[in-house]
C-alpha positions as CSV (number, residue, x, y, z in Angstrom):
1,M,0.5,25.8,-9.2
2,S,0.0,29.5,-9.2
3,R,-1.9,29.5,-5.9
4,L,1.0,27.7,-4.3
5,C,3.5,30.1,-5.8
6,T,1.8,33.1,-4.1
7,C,2.1,31.3,-0.7
8,I,5.9,31.0,-0.5
9,L,9.0,33.1,-1.1
10,S,11.5,31.2,-3.0
11,V,14.7,31.9,-5.0
12,F,12.9,30.5,-8.1
13,S,10.6,33.6,-8.1
14,L,13.7,35.3,-9.5
15,I,14.4,32.9,-12.4
16,C,12.4,34.8,-15.0
17,T,13.6,38.3,-14.1
18,A,17.0,38.0,-12.4
19,Q,20.5,37.3,-13.5
20,P,22.2,34.1,-12.2
21,H,24.3,36.1,-9.7
22,Q,21.1,37.6,-8.2
23,M,19.7,34.2,-7.5
24,D,23.0,33.2,-5.9
25,E,22.9,36.3,-3.7
26,E,19.3,35.6,-2.5
27,V,20.3,32.1,-1.3
28,E,23.7,33.2,0.2
29,N,22.0,36.0,2.1
30,R,20.3,33.3,4.2
31,F,23.6,32.7,6.0
32,A,24.9,34.8,8.8
33,Q,27.1,37.7,7.6
34,S,30.1,36.1,9.3
35,D,29.8,32.8,7.3
36,S,32.1,32.1,4.4
37,I,30.2,30.6,1.4
38,H,32.2,27.8,-0.1
39,W,30.0,27.3,-3.1
40,T,26.6,28.0,-4.7
41,T,25.3,25.5,-7.4
42,V,22.3,25.2,-9.6
43,Y,21.3,21.6,-10.3
44,S,18.8,19.7,-12.6
45,G,17.6,16.3,-11.6
46,T,14.7,14.0,-10.8
47,W,12.5,13.1,-7.9
48,N,11.1,9.5,-7.9
49,D,13.0,8.8,-11.1
50,F,10.5,10.5,-13.4
51,H,9.7,14.0,-12.0
52,P,12.0,16.8,-13.1
53,V,13.3,19.3,-10.5
54,E,15.6,22.3,-10.3
55,I,17.6,23.1,-7.2
56,I,19.8,26.0,-6.1
57,L,22.0,25.3,-3.1
58,S,24.7,27.2,-1.1
59,Y,27.1,25.6,1.4
60,N,29.3,27.2,4.1
61,G,31.3,24.2,5.2
62,S,28.7,22.6,7.4
63,E,25.2,24.0,6.6
64,Y,23.1,24.3,3.4
65,H,20.5,26.8,2.3
66,G,18.6,26.8,-1.0
67,A,15.4,26.0,-2.8
68,I,13.8,23.3,-4.9
69,R,11.2,23.6,-7.7
70,Y,9.1,20.7,-9.1
71,L,8.8,21.6,-12.8
72,S,5.6,19.7,-13.6
73,S,3.5,21.8,-11.2
74,N,5.9,24.7,-10.4
75,M,5.6,23.7,-6.8
76,Q,8.5,25.0,-4.8
77,Y,10.1,24.9,-1.3
78,D,13.0,26.3,0.6
79,L,15.9,23.9,1.5
80,V,17.9,23.9,4.8
81,G,20.3,21.3,6.0
82,E,23.6,20.2,7.4
83,D,26.3,17.6,7.2
84,T,25.9,14.4,9.2
85,R,28.6,12.5,11.1
86,D,28.7,9.7,8.5
87,G,30.0,12.1,5.9
88,R,26.7,12.6,4.2
89,A,24.0,15.3,4.5
90,V,20.4,15.9,5.3
91,L,18.3,18.5,3.6
92,F,14.8,19.5,4.9
93,E,12.1,20.9,2.5
94,V,10.4,23.9,4.2
95,D,6.9,24.5,2.8
96,F,4.8,27.6,2.4
97,A,3.8,27.4,6.1
98,S,7.4,27.1,7.3
99,R,6.9,23.4,8.1
100,N,9.4,20.7,7.4
101,S,7.5,18.7,4.8
102,G,10.1,16.4,3.3
103,I,13.7,15.1,3.9
104,I,16.5,14.4,1.5
105,N,19.2,12.1,2.9
106,G,22.3,11.4,0.8
107,E,25.5,12.7,-0.7
108,V,25.7,16.4,-1.5
109,T,28.6,18.0,-3.4
110,D,28.9,21.1,-5.6
111,V,28.6,18.6,-8.6
112,R,25.9,16.1,-7.6
113,I,23.1,15.4,-5.1
114,S,22.2,11.7,-4.7
115,G,20.1,9.9,-2.1
116,L,16.5,9.3,-1.0
117,W,13.6,11.6,-0.4
118,N,11.3,10.8,2.5
119,T,8.1,12.2,4.0
120,I,8.3,13.5,7.6
121,R,6.4,10.4,8.7
122,N,8.9,8.2,6.8
123,D,6.0,6.4,5.0
124,R,7.0,7.3,1.5
125,E,10.5,6.9,0.1
126,Y,11.7,7.9,-3.4
127,N,15.0,8.1,-5.3
128,F,16.4,11.5,-5.6
129,S,19.3,12.7,-7.8
130,A,20.5,16.0,-9.4
131,T,23.6,17.1,-11.3
132,A,25.1,20.6,-11.5
133,E,23.9,22.4,-14.6
134,A,27.6,23.4,-15.3
135,V,28.4,19.7,-15.7
136,I,27.8,18.8,-19.4
137,P,27.3,15.0,-19.9
138,L,29.2,13.6,-22.9
139,Q,26.2,11.3,-23.5
140,K,22.6,11.9,-22.8
141,F,20.2,9.5,-21.1
142,T,17.3,8.5,-23.4
143,P,14.4,6.4,-22.0
144,G,13.7,3.3,-24.1
145,A,13.5,-0.5,-24.4
146,T,16.1,-2.7,-26.0
147,S,15.9,-6.4,-26.8
148,Y,19.0,-8.6,-27.1
149,A,19.6,-12.1,-28.5
150,G,22.4,-14.5,-27.5
151,T,24.9,-15.1,-30.2
152,E,25.4,-18.8,-29.4
153,D,23.2,-20.3,-26.7
154,G,19.6,-19.1,-27.6
155,S,19.4,-16.7,-24.6
156,S,17.5,-13.4,-24.8
157,M,16.9,-10.3,-22.7
158,I,14.7,-7.2,-22.8
159,V,16.0,-4.2,-20.9
160,L,13.7,-1.2,-20.0
161,K,15.4,2.1,-19.3
162,E,12.7,4.1,-17.7
163,A,14.7,6.4,-15.5
164,P,18.3,7.6,-15.3
165,R,20.6,4.9,-13.8
166,Q,17.8,2.4,-13.4
167,I,16.9,-0.7,-15.6
168,S,14.3,-3.4,-15.4
169,G,13.1,-6.2,-17.7
170,Q,13.5,-9.9,-18.2
171,I,16.1,-12.5,-19.2
172,I,15.8,-16.0,-20.6
173,R,19.1,-18.0,-20.3
174,G,20.0,-20.5,-23.0
175,G,18.2,-23.8,-22.2
176,A,15.9,-22.2,-19.6
177,T,12.2,-22.9,-19.9
178,A,11.0,-19.6,-18.3
179,A,12.0,-16.0,-18.1
180,A,13.4,-14.3,-15.0
181,L,12.9,-10.7,-14.0
182,I,15.8,-8.4,-13.9
183,S,16.6,-5.0,-12.1
184,G,19.8,-3.1,-11.9
185,E,21.7,0.2,-11.6
186,C,23.6,1.7,-14.4
187,S,27.2,3.0,-14.2
188,D,27.1,5.1,-17.3
189,T,24.7,7.6,-18.7
190,P,23.3,5.6,-21.6
191,C,22.8,2.6,-19.4
192,R,24.9,0.2,-21.4
193,K,26.9,-0.8,-18.3
194,W,25.0,-2.0,-15.3
195,K,24.9,-4.3,-12.4
196,G,21.8,-6.0,-11.0
197,R,20.1,-9.3,-10.3
198,A,17.9,-11.9,-11.9
199,Y,15.0,-13.1,-9.8
200,T,11.6,-14.7,-9.5
201,H,8.7,-13.9,-7.2
202,D,10.3,-15.9,-4.4
203,R,14.1,-16.0,-4.9
204,V,17.2,-14.4,-6.4
205,L,18.6,-16.5,-9.2
206,A,21.9,-14.6,-9.9
207,N,23.9,-11.4,-9.8
208,L,24.3,-9.8,-13.2
209,E,26.9,-7.6,-14.7
210,V,26.5,-6.2,-18.2
211,K,29.3,-4.5,-20.3
212,P,29.4,-3.3,-23.9
213,V,31.9,-5.2,-26.1
214,G,31.1,-3.6,-29.5
215,Q,28.6,-1.7,-31.4
216,G,25.2,-3.1,-30.3
217,E,26.9,-6.0,-28.5
218,I,27.1,-6.7,-24.8
219,L,28.6,-9.3,-22.5
220,V,26.3,-10.6,-19.7
221,S,28.0,-12.2,-16.7
222,W,25.7,-14.4,-14.6
223,E,26.8,-15.4,-11.1
224,D,24.5,-17.8,-9.3
225,P,24.1,-18.1,-5.4
226,T,26.9,-20.8,-5.3
227,G,29.4,-18.4,-6.9
228,K,29.4,-20.2,-10.3
229,S,29.8,-17.7,-13.1
230,T,29.0,-17.9,-16.8
231,R,29.2,-15.4,-19.6
232,T,27.0,-14.8,-22.6
233,E,27.5,-12.5,-25.6
234,M,24.3,-10.8,-26.8
235,V,23.6,-8.6,-29.8
236,E,20.9,-5.9,-29.9
237,S,17.9,-6.9,-32.0
238,A,15.5,-4.0,-31.5
239,T,15.3,-0.6,-29.7
240,V,12.3,1.7,-29.3
241,P,11.9,4.9,-27.4
242,L,10.0,5.4,-24.1
243,A,7.4,8.1,-23.5
244,V,7.2,9.5,-20.0
245,K,4.6,11.8,-18.4
246,S,4.7,13.1,-14.8
247,F,3.0,15.4,-12.4
248,V,3.8,16.1,-8.7
249,H,1.9,18.2,-6.1
250,Y,1.7,18.5,-2.4
251,A,-1.0,15.8,-2.0
252,G,0.6,13.2,-4.4
253,C,2.1,12.4,-7.7
254,A,1.3,10.6,-11.0
255,D,3.6,9.1,-13.6
256,L,3.1,7.1,-16.8
257,A,5.9,5.4,-18.8
258,Y,5.2,3.4,-22.0
259,I,6.9,2.2,-25.1
260,D,6.3,4.8,-27.8
261,F,5.9,2.7,-30.9
262,P,5.6,5.1,-33.9
263,V,2.5,3.3,-35.1
264,P,-0.8,5.2,-35.4
265,A,-2.8,2.2,-34.3
266,F,-0.7,1.7,-31.2
267,R,-0.8,5.4,-30.3
268,D,-4.6,5.4,-30.6
269,W,-4.8,2.3,-28.4
270,I,-2.5,3.8,-25.7
271,S,-4.4,7.0,-25.7
272,E,-7.7,5.2,-25.4
273,K,-6.5,3.1,-22.4
274,T,-4.7,5.9,-20.5
275,A,-6.4,9.2,-21.2
276,S,-9.2,8.9,-18.7
277,W,-6.9,7.4,-16.0
278,W,-4.4,10.2,-16.4
279,Q,-6.9,13.0,-16.3
280,S,-8.6,11.4,-13.3
281,S,-5.3,11.1,-11.4
282,L,-4.5,14.8,-12.0
283,A,-7.9,15.9,-10.9
284,A,-7.7,13.9,-7.7
285,I,-4.4,15.4,-6.8
286,R,-5.3,18.9,-7.7
287,Q,-8.5,18.9,-5.7
288,F,-6.5,19.4,-2.4
289,E,-5.5,22.9,-1.5
290,P,-1.9,22.7,-0.1
291,A,-2.7,25.4,2.4
292,D,-5.5,23.2,3.9
293,M,-3.3,20.1,4.2
294,K,-1.3,18.7,7.1
295,V,2.3,17.8,6.7
296,S,1.4,14.2,7.4
297,E,-0.8,14.2,4.3
298,R,2.1,15.1,2.0
299,Q,2.5,12.6,-0.9
300,Q,-0.2,10.2,0.3
301,L,-1.8,9.8,-3.2
302,V,0.2,7.9,-5.8
303,W,-0.8,7.0,-9.4
304,S,1.6,5.0,-11.5
305,G,1.4,3.5,-15.0
306,W,3.9,1.4,-16.8
307,M,4.5,-1.3,-19.5
308,E,6.0,-4.7,-19.1
309,I,7.3,-6.1,-22.4
310,G,6.9,-9.8,-23.1
311,Y,8.6,-10.0,-26.5
312,L,10.2,-7.4,-28.8
313,D,11.8,-7.5,-32.1
314,T,11.6,-5.4,-35.3
315,E,8.3,-7.1,-36.4
316,T,6.5,-8.0,-33.1
317,A,5.8,-6.6,-29.7
318,T,3.7,-8.1,-26.9
319,G,3.3,-7.0,-23.2
320,L,1.1,-5.6,-20.5
321,L,-0.1,-2.1,-19.7
322,V,-0.5,-1.5,-15.9
323,L,-2.4,1.5,-14.5
324,T,-2.6,1.9,-10.7
325,G,-3.9,4.4,-8.1
326,P,-5.3,4.5,-4.6
327,D,-8.5,2.8,-5.7
328,V,-7.6,1.8,-9.2
329,S,-5.9,-1.2,-10.8
330,H,-6.1,-1.9,-14.5
331,T,-4.0,-4.4,-16.4
332,R,-4.3,-4.9,-20.2
333,S,-2.4,-7.2,-22.4
334,F,-1.5,-6.2,-26.0
335,A,0.1,-7.5,-29.2
336,L,1.4,-5.3,-32.0
337,D,2.3,-6.2,-35.5
338,R,5.0,-3.6,-36.1
339,K,5.4,-4.6,-39.7
340,K,1.8,-4.1,-40.6
341,G,1.2,-1.4,-38.0
342,E,-1.8,-3.2,-36.5
343,M,-2.9,-4.0,-33.0
344,I,-3.8,-7.7,-32.8
345,P,-6.7,-8.9,-30.6
346,V,-5.6,-11.8,-28.4
347,E,-8.5,-13.9,-29.5
348,S,-7.1,-14.0,-33.0
349,F,-4.2,-16.2,-32.0
350,F,-6.6,-19.0,-31.0
351,K,-8.7,-21.4,-33.1
352,K,-12.4,-20.5,-33.4
353,N,-13.6,-23.3,-31.1
354,V,-11.5,-22.1,-28.1
355,D,-13.6,-20.4,-25.4
356,L,-10.9,-18.1,-24.1
357,P,-12.3,-17.4,-20.5
358,S,-12.7,-21.1,-20.0
359,F,-9.3,-21.9,-21.5
360,T,-7.4,-19.5,-19.3
361,K,-9.3,-20.5,-16.2
362,S,-8.6,-24.2,-16.9
363,W,-4.9,-23.7,-17.3
364,A,-4.7,-21.4,-14.3
365,D,-6.5,-24.0,-12.1
366,K,-4.0,-26.7,-13.3
367,R,-0.9,-24.7,-12.5
368,R,-1.7,-22.2,-9.7
369,N,-0.5,-24.6,-7.0
370,T,3.0,-24.2,-8.5
371,L,3.1,-20.7,-7.1
372,M,2.1,-21.6,-3.6
373,T,4.8,-20.8,-1.0
374,G,3.5,-22.8,1.9
375,G,4.9,-20.2,4.2
376,E,3.1,-16.9,3.2
377,P,-0.6,-17.4,4.0
378,D,-1.8,-14.1,2.6
379,Y,0.1,-14.5,-0.7
380,D,-1.1,-18.1,-1.0
381,E,-4.7,-17.1,-0.4
382,W,-4.4,-14.5,-3.2
383,I,-2.9,-17.0,-5.6
384,R,-5.7,-19.5,-4.7
385,K,-8.4,-16.9,-5.8
386,A,-6.6,-14.8,-8.4
387,A,-7.8,-14.7,-12.0
388,F,-5.0,-15.2,-14.6
389,Q,-6.9,-13.6,-17.4
390,N,-4.2,-11.5,-19.1
391,I,-2.4,-13.3,-21.9
392,C,1.1,-12.3,-23.0
393,F,2.9,-14.3,-25.7
394,R,6.7,-14.5,-25.0
395,K,9.6,-16.5,-26.2
396,D,9.3,-18.9,-23.3
397,G,5.6,-19.6,-23.9
398,M,2.1,-18.2,-23.2
399,A,2.2,-16.2,-19.9
400,L,-1.1,-16.1,-18.0
401,Q,-0.9,-13.1,-15.7
402,T,-3.0,-11.6,-13.0
403,D,-4.0,-8.0,-12.7
404,F,-1.5,-5.9,-10.7
405,N,-1.9,-6.2,-6.9
406,P,-0.5,-3.3,-4.8
407,V,0.9,-5.8,-2.2
408,F,2.0,-8.8,-4.3
409,G,2.5,-7.3,-7.8
410,I,1.8,-9.5,-10.8
411,A,1.8,-13.3,-10.7
412,E,2.2,-15.4,-13.8
413,L,2.0,-18.9,-15.0
414,V,4.0,-19.8,-18.2
415,I,2.5,-22.5,-20.4
416,P,5.0,-23.9,-23.0
417,Y,3.8,-23.6,-26.6
418,A,4.2,-27.4,-27.0
419,E,1.3,-27.9,-24.5
420,I,-1.2,-25.5,-26.2
421,R,-0.2,-25.8,-29.8
422,G,-3.5,-27.6,-30.6
423,S,-5.4,-24.5,-29.4
424,L,-3.4,-22.0,-31.4
425,R,-3.7,-21.0,-35.1
426,R,-1.0,-22.4,-37.3
427,K,-0.2,-19.0,-38.8
428,S,-0.3,-15.8,-36.8
429,L,2.0,-13.1,-35.4
430,I,3.5,-15.5,-32.9
431,T,4.2,-18.4,-35.3
432,G,7.9,-17.5,-35.1
433,L,7.9,-17.6,-31.3
434,M,6.1,-21.0,-31.2
435,N,8.8,-22.5,-33.4
436,Q,11.9,-21.2,-31.6
């Protein structure tokens, strides 16, 4: 923000008016005259996966001096740091009042910075990565969602690429009756190669490794806890881009990532559901003057919005939209007919005589005991009282899902289509799912 920019002196004040070597000189002048500068590098990267940053950093063999700028708000800080005994480095952000207001721990070279950003109180931790601007990637990362189908065993997988080097989503193995969640880290820029895990709310099911084997084809290796390994070939069935919005300030940050279907009806729906939440989050963050804040108040306000995809192909998309904040939690299910370009109300999938609130409550009451752990009292009490009112149609059945809980996340109960077929219309957007 402009009021913040006037409070600090940073190398980035030279960006618009100075040549690159002048910026280098400003940073290098922070070292003692007797020091030998090994390198000075300008980087581009992300804080907390979504928020773009620019960095300039000089190194004299043991110490670092530089500056960082958060592009969404033009917020900027000086950087000072040193090498650590374990061969890594620690960089301190120095704010407008000359206070250490953040810490970056990780690997620092003249090509890449990779590690974690923490508050001084160590109560907020975010991924941090940046690459030298002189390094030109052969392939560019593009946020998006891709669905895959097994070529032989009926398996399927949906992969969300929301941030560089990170994936999430779900997988259904051939013969399995329910989907498992997946998360992983990519080893290439387009995220076609990655390693991760498949898991449920209470246990890890397998380690995963994914490699491309042809155009639009991947090989998924599944290794269970006993060490047994199986492999499945999958082919890409649909890909859609992801839209990302982000804002970061001294008091906190906000980000929103959603599948950007090029359908007017869907874009109207997403705008209606997110516009007020997004504007409220920015207003709440901006109301705090950085000069009036304590270092301990840095990044204490977090708003985050995202999508979870239940099913995706060239004709159909279903899922959840989740919007969260310090005092906010909204979860909305959706179904999109991509072929007709229409948003489909969830009630339209059911016969007219079905009272939806009573229907979902009845099934939730029948099945909620299956989620009880017996060893986590707080979680079990939440499950005992939770409303499973969000409906998401997936390949493995109708998922009844709770609103997002900041402690426990989202719980779900999956009801096979065979058990509710009598309540569903014979012909609808999900007829194909019901018959798989």
